[in-house]
C-alpha positions in Angstrom: -15.8 -3.2 -27.0 -17.4 -7.2 -25.6 -18.6 -7.0 -22.5 -17.1 -10.3 -20.9 -18.9 -9.2 -17.6 -21.1 -12.2 -17.5 -18.1 -15.1 -18.1 -16.5 -13.5 -15.3 -19.4 -13.2 -12.9 -19.9 -17.0 -13.4 -15.9 -17.7 -12.2 -16.7 -15.0 -9.0 -19.5 -16.5 -8.3 -17.7 -19.9 -7.6 -14.4 -18.1 -6.4 -16.8 -16.5 -3.6 -18.3 -19.8 -2.8 -14.8 -21.2 -1.8 -13.7 -18.1 -0.3 -16.5 -18.5 2.0 -15.5 -22.2 2.6 -12.2 -21.8 3.5 -10.7 -23.1 6.4 -8.3 -20.1 7.3 -6.2 -22.4 9.7 -5.8 -25.4 7.3 -5.3 -23.3 4.2 -2.8 -21.6 6.0 -0.8 -24.9 7.4 -1.0 -26.7 3.5 0.1 -23.3 2.0 3.2 -22.8 4.1 4.4 -26.9 3.7 3.5 -26.7 0.4 5.7 -23.9 -0.1 8.5 -25.8 1.6 8.8 -29.0 -0.3 8.9 -26.6 -3.4 11.9 -25.4 -2.1 13.6 -28.0 -0.8 16.2 -28.5 -2.7 17.3 -24.9 -2.8 19.8 -23.3 -1.3 18.2 -21.7 1.7 16.5 -24.8 2.1 19.1 -27.3 2.4 20.1 -24.4 5.2 17.4 -24.8 6.7 16.4 -28.4 6.6 13.1 -27.6 4.7 12.9 -31.6 4.4 13.2 -31.8 7.7 10.3 -29.7 8.7 6.8 -31.2 9.0 4.2 -28.2 10.9 4.2 -24.9 11.4 6.5 -25.1 14.8 9.2 -27.1 13.5 9.2 -24.1 10.7 8.7 -21.1 13.2 12.1 -23.0 14.9 14.4 -23.6 12.1 13.7 -20.5 10.0 14.5 -17.0 12.2 13.2 -13.7 10.8 15.2 -11.7 8.6 14.7 -8.6 7.5 15.2 -7.6 3.2 19.1 -6.5 4.1 19.7 -10.2 5.8 17.9 -11.8 2.9 20.1 -9.6 0.2 23.4 -10.2 1.9 23.4 -13.7 2.9 21.1 -15.3 -0.2 20.2 -12.5 -3.3 23.2 -10.4 -3.6 26.4 -13.1 -4.0 24.1 -14.5 -6.9 22.3 -11.5 -8.4 21.1 -10.7 -10.9 21.1 -14.6 -11.4 19.1 -16.5 -8.8 18.6 -19.5 -9.4 17.7 -22.2 -6.9 18.8 -20.0 -4.2 15.5 -19.7 -2.0 13.3 -20.3 -4.8 13.4 -23.2 -7.6 14.2 -22.2 -10.6 15.2 -18.2 -12.5 13.8 -15.4 -10.7 13.0 -13.6 -14.0 11.7 -10.0 -12.0 12.8 -7.3 -9.5 10.6 -5.3 -8.0 12.3 -2.3 -7.2 10.8 -1.1 -4.1 12.4 1.9 -1.6 10.1 1.8 1.3 8.4 5.0 2.2 10.8 6.4 4.4 14.2 5.1 3.2 15.7 5.7 0.1 17.7 2.9 -0.9 16.3 0.7 -3.1 15.5 -2.9 -2.1 15.6 -5.5 -5.4 12.6 -7.6 -4.4 12.1 -10.9 -6.1 9.1 -11.9 -8.3 9.0 -15.6 -9.7 6.5 -16.9 -11.9 4.4 -18.2 -8.9 4.0 -15.2 -7.5 3.1 -13.3 -10.6 0.1 -16.2 -10.2 -0.4 -15.0 -7.1 -1.0 -11.4 -7.9 -3.4 -12.2 -10.7 -5.3 -14.3 -8.1 -5.7 -12.2 -5.3 -6.7 -9.3 -8.0 -9.4 -11.7 -9.6 -10.6 -12.1 -5.8 -10.8 -8.5 -5.2 -12.9 -8.5 -8.6 -15.2 -11.1 -7.3 -16.1 -9.7 -4.0 -16.9 -6.4 -5.7 -19.3 -8.3 -9.0 -20.9 -10.0 -5.6 -21.6 -6.9 -4.3 -22.8 -5.0 -6.9 -24.6 -7.7 -9.8 -25.2 -4.5 -12.3 -21.6 -4.0 -12.4 -20.1 -4.2 -16.3 -16.3 -3.7 -14.7 -14.9 -6.5 -17.7 -16.9 -4.3 -20.4 -15.0 -1.3 -20.6 -11.2 -0.2 -20.1 -9.2 -1.3 -16.8 -7.2 2.0 -16.1 -4.1 1.2 -14.3 -2.1 4.4 -12.9 1.4 3.2 -12.0 5.4 3.6 -12.7 7.1 3.7 -15.6 6.8 0.0 -17.6 10.4 0.8 -18.7 12.3 -1.9 -17.3 16.3 -2.7 -17.0 17.9 -6.5 -18.4 20.4 -6.9 -15.7 21.0 -10.6 -17.8 19.2 -12.3 -20.8 15.8 -12.7 -19.7 16.2 -11.2 -16.3 14.3 -7.6 -15.3 14.1 -5.5 -12.5 12.1 -2.5 -12.3 8.3 -1.2 -11.0 5.9 -3.7 -10.0 3.4 -2.2 -12.1 6.2 -2.6 -15.2 6.4 -5.6 -14.5 2.7 -6.5 -14.5 2.0 -4.7 -17.5 4.8 -6.4 -19.8 3.7 -10.0 -18.9 0.1 -9.1 -19.2 -1.4 -11.9 -21.6 -2.0 -11.0 -25.1 -6.3 -11.5 -24.6 -6.2 -8.7 -21.5 -4.5 -5.5 -23.5 -7.2 -4.5 -25.3 -9.2 -4.0 -21.8 -6.0 -1.7 -19.9 -5.6 1.6 -20.4 -2.6 3.2 -20.9 -0.9 1.0 -23.6 2.7 0.8 -23.9 3.3 4.2 -25.5 2.1 6.2 -22.4 3.4 3.4 -19.8 6.5 4.2 -20.8 7.0 7.5 -19.7 9.3 8.8 -16.9 8.1 12.2 -17.0 5.2 12.0 -14.3 3.6 15.5 -14.9 3.6 14.8 -19.0 2.4 10.9 -18.2 -0.4 12.4 -15.7 -1.9 15.3 -18.8 -1.7 12.7 -21.3 -3.4 9.3 -19.7 -6.1 11.9 -18.6 -6.2 13.5 -22.2 -5.7 9.8 -23.5 -9.0 8.2 -21.4 -11.7 10.6 -21.9 -13.4 9.3 -24.6 -12.9 5.6 -23.4 -15.4 3.6 -21.3 -13.5 3.5 -18.2 -14.7 0.8 -16.0 -12.0 0.7 -13.1 -8.8 2.7 -11.9 -6.8 1.4 -9.3 -3.6 3.0 -8.3 -1.5 4.8 -5.2 -4.5 6.2 -3.6 -2.6 9.9 -3.1 -1.7 9.9 -7.1 -5.7 8.8 -7.7 -6.6 12.0 -6.7 -4.6 14.0 -9.6 -5.7 12.0 -12.0 -9.4 12.0 -11.3 -9.1 16.1 -10.4 -7.4 16.2 -14.0 -9.9 14.3 -15.8 -12.5 16.7 -13.9 -10.8 20.0 -15.1 -11.0 18.3 -19.1 -14.4 17.6 -18.8 -15.1 21.3 -17.6 -13.3 22.5 -20.4 -14.7 21.4 -23.2 -18.3 21.8 -20.7 -19.2 17.9 -20.0 -20.2 19.2 -16.3 -21.4 18.2 -13.8 -20.2 14.7 -15.5 -17.9 12.6 -12.9 -14.7 12.0 -14.3 -15.5 8.9 -16.0 -19.3 8.4 -15.7 -18.9 4.4 -16.3 -17.1 3.8 -13.7 -18.1 1.1 -11.8 -15.1 0.6 -9.3 -12.1 2.7 -8.1 -9.2 0.4 -6.6 -7.0 2.7 -4.1 -4.0 1.4 -2.4 -0.4 1.7 -1.3 -1.2 4.6 1.9 -4.1 4.9 4.1 -7.1 5.6 2.9 -9.4 7.3 5.6 -7.8 11.1 4.6 -8.8 10.8 0.9 -12.1 8.7 0.9 -14.2 12.0 0.9 -12.7 13.6 -2.0 -12.8 10.2 -3.6 -16.5 9.6 -2.5 -17.3 13.0 -3.8 -15.2 13.0 -7.5 -17.3 9.6 -8.4 -20.5 10.6 -7.1 -22.9 10.5 -9.9 -21.8 6.8 -11.1 -22.6 3.7 -10.1 -19.0 3.0 -8.8 -17.6 1.8 -5.3 -14.4 1.7 -3.9 -12.3 -1.0 -2.5 -9.1 -0.9 -1.0 -6.4 -3.6 -1.8 -3.5 -3.8 0.6 -0.2 -5.1 -2.2 3.1 -5.2 -1.5 6.1 -5.8 -3.7 6.5 -8.9 -1.8 2.6 -10.2 -2.8 -0.8 -9.1 -2.7 -1.7 -9.5 1.4 -5.0 -8.4 1.7 -8.0 -6.9 -0.1 -11.4 -5.2 0.7 -14.5 -7.5 0.9 -17.0 -6.0 2.7 -17.9 -2.7 4.1 -16.2 0.8 4.6 -14.2 -0.4 8.4 -14.7 -3.9 8.0 -11.0 -4.2 7.2 -9.1 -6.2 4.6 -9.6 -9.8 4.9 -6.1 -11.7 4.0 -4.9 -13.7 1.5 -4.5 -17.4 2.3 -4.4 -19.9 -0.6 -2.4 -18.5 -3.2 1.4 -19.0 -2.3 1.7 -16.4 1.1 2.1 -17.7 4.5 1.6 -15.4 7.3 3.1 -14.9 10.8 2.2 -11.9 13.2 4.7 -10.7 15.4 4.2 -8.2 18.3 5.4 -4.4 17.6 7.1 -4.6 20.7 8.8 -8.0 20.6 10.3 -7.1 16.8 14.1 -6.2 18.5 14.2 -8.9 21.4 15.8 -12.5 21.1 13.4 -14.4 20.9 9.8 -12.8 19.4 6.6 -14.5 19.7 5.5 -15.2 16.0 1.7 -16.1 15.8 -0.5 -17.3 12.8 -3.4 -17.4 11.8 -4.1 -19.9 14.0 -3.4 -18.3 17.5 -3.0 -14.2 16.6 -5.0 -12.4 18.6 -7.4 -9.1 17.6 -6.2 -5.6 18.6 -2.9 -6.6 18.7 -0.4 -4.3 17.2 1.1 -6.8 14.6 4.5 -6.6 12.3 3.4 -8.7 9.3 5.9 -11.8 8.3 5.9 -13.5 5.1 6.6 -16.0 3.8 6.3 -16.9 -0.1 6.4 -18.5 -3.4 8.7 -16.3 -4.5 10.9 -17.4 -2.1 11.1 -14.7 1.0 11.4 -16.9 4.5 9.9 -15.3 7.7 10.5 -12.1 6.0 9.9 -9.2 7.9 7.4 -7.0 6.0 7.5 -3.3 7.2 3.7 -3.1 7.9 1.6 -2.9 11.0 -1.9 -4.4 11.0 -4.4 -5.5 13.7 -6.6 -8.4 13.5 -9.7 -7.2 13.9 -11.7 -10.2 12.5 -10.8 -14.3 13.0 -13.7 -15.9 10.9 -12.5 -15.0 8.1 -9.3 -13.1 9.2 -9.3 -9.2 8.8 -6.9 -7.0 9.1 -6.9 -2.8 9.5 -3.4 -1.6 8.2 -1.8 0.5 11.3 1.3 1.4 9.8 5.1 0.4 9.3 7.9 -0.8 11.8 10.2 2.2 11.0 6.7 4.3 10.7 6.1 5.9 14.0 7.1 9.1 15.9 8.1 9.0 19.3 10.3 11.8 19.9 9.1 13.0 23.4 7.9 9.4 24.6 4.8 9.7 22.8 4.8 6.8 20.4 2.3 7.6 18.3 1.5 5.2 15.5 0.0 5.9 12.1 -3.2 4.7 12.7 -3.4 7.1 15.0 -2.1 10.1 13.3 -4.2 8.9 9.9 -7.3 9.0 11.9 -7.0 12.4 13.8 -6.3 13.8 10.5 -9.0 12.6 9.0 -11.5 13.9 11.6 -9.7 17.3 11.9 -10.4 17.7 8.3 -13.9 16.6 8.9 -14.3 19.1 11.8 -13.7 22.2 9.2 -15.1 20.8 6.3 -12.1 20.4 4.2 -10.7 17.9 2.4 -6.5 16.5 2.7 -4.7 16.2 -0.5 -1.4 15.3 1.5 0.7 15.5 4.6 3.5 14.9 7.1 4.8 15.6 10.8 8.2 16.1 11.7 8.8 16.7 15.4 10.8 20.2 16.5 12.9 19.8 19.5 13.6 22.3 22.1 16.1 25.3 21.6 16.8 28.2 23.8 13.8 30.0 22.0 11.4 27.7 22.7 11.5 25.3 25.9 9.3 22.5 24.7 9.2 20.9 21.5 6.4 19.7 19.5 5.2 18.1 16.1 5.1 20.6 13.1 2.1 19.1 10.9 3.0 20.1 7.3 -1.1 20.0 5.7 -1.7 20.7 1.9 -5.5 20.8 2.0 -7.6 20.9 -1.0 -8.2 24.1 -0.3 -6.7 26.8 2.1 -8.9 27.2 5.3 -8.9 30.5 6.9 -7.0 31.2 10.2 -9.5 30.3 12.3 -10.6 27.2 10.9 -6.6 26.2 10.5 -7.1 27.1 14.1 -9.8 24.9 15.0 -7.9 21.7 13.0 -4.7 22.2 14.8 -7.2 22.1 18.2 -9.0 19.2 17.3 -6.0 17.2 15.8 -4.0 17.8 19.2 -7.6 16.1 21.1 -7.6 13.4 19.0 -4.7 12.5 19.5 -5.1 12.8 23.2 -8.0 10.6 23.2 -6.4 8.0 20.9 -3.0 7.8 22.8 -2.4 8.0 26.5 1.2 9.1 26.2 0.8 11.6 23.6 -1.8 13.1 26.1 0.8 12.7 28.9 3.9 14.4 27.2 1.4 17.1 26.4 1.3 19.0 29.8 5.0 18.8 29.8 7.7 17.8 27.1 5.3 18.7 24.2 3.5 21.9 23.4 0.8 22.1 21.1 1.1 21.1 17.2 2.1 23.4 14.7 0.3 23.5 11.3 1.8 25.1 8.1 -0.7 25.5 5.6 0.6 24.6 2.0 -0.1 25.6 -1.4 -1.9 23.0 -3.7 0.7 21.2 -5.3 3.5 21.9 -2.8 4.2 18.2 -2.1 4.5 17.1 -5.1 6.9 19.8 -6.0 8.9 18.6 -3.2 8.7 14.7 -4.1 9.3 15.8 -7.4 12.7 17.3 -6.0 13.6 14.3 -4.9 13.7 12.3 -7.7 10.2 10.5 -6.6 7.6 11.8 -8.2 4.4 9.6 -9.1 4.0 5.8 -9.5 4.3 4.0 -6.3 6.4 6.6 -4.8 4.5 7.7 -1.6 4.7 10.8 0.5 6.7 9.8 3.9 4.0 10.6 7.0 6.1 10.6 9.9 9.2 11.5 9.5 11.6 10.5 12.5 14.7 11.3 10.2 16.2 14.7 11.2 18.0 15.2 8.0 14.3 14.7 6.0 12.2 16.7 8.2 15.2 19.3 7.6 14.8 19.0 3.9 11.2 19.2 4.1 11.2 22.1 6.3 13.7 24.2 3.9 11.8 23.2 0.9 8.3 24.2 2.3 9.8 27.3 3.7 9.3 28.4 0.0 5.6 27.7 -0.3 
């Protein structure tokens, strides 16, 4: 296979220099005004007077915050599936199906041609930072393994399709790139996740795999399956992909999985670079080291706003942007995009950790918290605490979920029940230490949790699960693999009861 890395390395160097000179505030101001001009003639643009908006403040005054449900009801659903000049000029060719983390209702998120180009540019930015950090990388000298959902798309009208975002990316891959990408159409079309994972693992064994990307929690079973296959034929102690240069996880918090991923790629020159790519746009990517945050994508079709989480439900929430957002505040992310999303509440929460360049840490979801007893836990605190507890007993976490158990006649105080699938089941003493450490870390990270632990909440209950139980649960829900994610903080009593009932059989 031809090594195209030298050509990409030159382009990557030029791109990094441009990004390093980028003025974040001016770039975002310019991006917003360009988006407004492009969409002024659409129905949404006419309704909101885009032709009269000249700055960010005027935009925020004219365009209120909207969640998906409002955009769907008021603009997209009446015209679906043919969105012609509705909220973005021209016809929308694709819709990315997204169900979020805790909801089972599918969303149809518009994906314009401009958005596909934006996603491609953001992916190249991630590669550019990798090539800058690893001058000897040959990531374009082999295959890029993209572990996504099925590439099967549903045609709703001539030339208008919906499906998994990875399926849209695969369908629109330029011809020159196809020889570099694995799996090919035959495997990518498979909908049976277990069969697909096994066949991808077997089919990739003899390939020079240079990069692997996918949802973090699903990368682990792939890499472990490849390692099993190598050991079965006597290749151990080789890593799953000896030629690997880059591992790109995303979709769920990386911290609980990082130790296992690092061990799996040990023996290669690969590095891990995290991506924050949503169905609504490629928001940010890791440009620096571990813990430094993810650099926001500011110059290719996304205008980002930040609303303090506690103000989301208010009549007039404060709307910040790159010019005035403050570090160490838990913000809800609001996106305006080149796919016709306008002041759209994405559903994710972040904390700004740098201003020049702007970087964020993902802290959770606006609907992804747990406060059954007034403890107000957010995802960031939960992810940190469970990672520390796992490190304290020297085990890896395969997956987990936490629910609230309310008091009854037999139990006078409530508690949290943690369903934890360890990579190897710890003994009784280790499990007890895990629970104690988890409790202590949450108390240290969250004052409300600490205050309620002495009164309305008892100590956490940890349910250690056999390997594969979360995959089995997701399969039973029809949500195995691809971009489907195990819900972490489950506040929905019905979903919590369903999980408890299923896991009682483990």
